N, C-alpha and C positions, 0 to 999 in steps of 0.2 A: 584621611582614612575616615572612617564613621565610628561615631562611638559606637565600643559594642553597647548592645541592649541585657539585658539581664543581670542578674550577681555573676560579681568577676569570679571564677575560678578556683578554687582552693585545693591546695595539694593535700594529701592523705599522709598521715603519720609515719606510714613503710615507705613513701617515696620522698619523703621528709631524710627519712635517714639513711635510705641510699644516697642520696648526692651530698646527703654532708659526707658522708664512707667516700664519697670518689670527689669531692672537693677535698677535703683533708691527703688523700691520697699524691692528687695533683698538686698540691703544697710543698708537702713536703719529697716527692719528686723534683721538684724545681731546688729547694733548700738542697739537696745532695748534691745536684748538678752543679748547684751553682759555687757549692763549698768545692766539689771536684775538681771542675776547671779552674778554680781561684791556685788550690794547694798543689795542683800538677805544675801548672805556669810559674807557679813561684818557685817551685824545689828545682823546676829546670832549667830558669832563666836566672835563680838569684845565685850565689853564690856563698851568700852569706842573708843571717835572719836579722833584722834590725826592730830594735824596739817597740817601734811605732807600727811596722806590721802586724807584730803582734799583739798588741794591747787593740789597735782597729779590725784585726779579727775576731777576738777574744769579745769586743762589743758587738760585732755581727752576728755573731755566734749567741751572745745574748738577748740580742733582737729576735733570732729567727726561732731560739726556745719559747721566750716568754710568748711571742707572738702564738706560735704552733699549740704550743700548750693549754692556754687560756681557749683559743677556738677548739682543741678538742673537749676541755672542758665543759664548753658549753655545749657541744654536739652530743654530749654523752644521752647517750638511750637508757629508758629505766622501763625493765622488763619485772612483769609478776613472778612467783616461784614457777606458775606453771609454762612459762614462756611466752607470753601476752607481752604485747607491746604495751606498756602505760602508758607514757612522753617519747616524744623524741627528739627531745631535746630542740635547742632554739635552731631555727633554720639559716644555716651558714651565710647560703646563698639572697638573704633579704635586702631590698634595699633600704639604704638607710641606717643600717644595722651595725653594731658596733664591729659586728665581722667583718664587713668592709673596711673598717678601719687598719683593722688586722691582718689586710689581706692585702692592703695598699702599701703596708710597712714593709711586707716579706717582701712584693714586688721592690720597693724602694732601694732593699739594703741589698737585692739579688743585682739589679742594675750598679748599684754603687759597688758594689765589690768587686764585679765581672768590669768595668768600664774602668778598676782604679789598677787596672794592669795594664792597660795604656799610659795613666798617671796617677798618683797620688791625689792629685787637687780631683779630682772624681769623688773623694770620698766625702767632702764639701755640698756635695748634693743631698747628702743626708740633716742637713740644716731644713733641707724641706717640713721632713716632720715636723720641728717643733715651731715652726709658724703656719704651718695647715693646721698644729693645734690649736695654736692662738687664737685663728680665723677663726675655725667652729666655736672656740669658746666667744668670741666676742659676734659671733652671728648670731647665736643659739641664746646669749643667756645676759654677756653684759651689755650690748646694743641695747637691744630691748629695754634692759632697765634703764641704763642711764638716758634713755631719749625716750622714755614715754608719756604720750600725750595723757593730758588729762581727761576722762572723762567727761563728755558736752553735756552741762546742764541740761535738764530735761525743762520745758516750762510750763508756767506753772499757771494754774486757768486764777481768774481775776479772782474771783474767791478766795482760793486758798493766800494768795500774793496781799489781799485787804487783810488777811487773819493775821499771816505772820508781821504786817507793818503793824495793828494793833497792839501785837503781841512786845514787838521791839521798844511800842512808846510807854510801854505799863513800866518796861525794867530802865 
């Protein structure tokens, strides 16, 4: 594929608001469907609710609510009194943004919740989230800090080198 010529097309603020609303709607529906299936199947197949199921369901609910509400807060547009769009909010579909990680957390939680209907050991997949968080922290912040290369010394011309040597001899 040939590289694109000219500047990259940008989204308008109105388009960002519409896409953010569609994204929030999609992930809200994903949460409702995953919870609906989970609760229906567990109510039908389980004669008793154990404390483990309740705690894991509450953790899943907290992950859903926290992620979704943070995405909704980020995508909240600002309007003037006249109804004119002032700020579209953060683009939730932008690559490399925090919304991408929040969407991944919702998808991971939905997968864990639905797969846990087969076996409770699938809840262990939730451990992928802190491992990924540590990996991002390592790659983005810690590794460059620990393994930072010293800047290469600039070559000094002969006049400056001799001048520095004379100063060093004086002291």
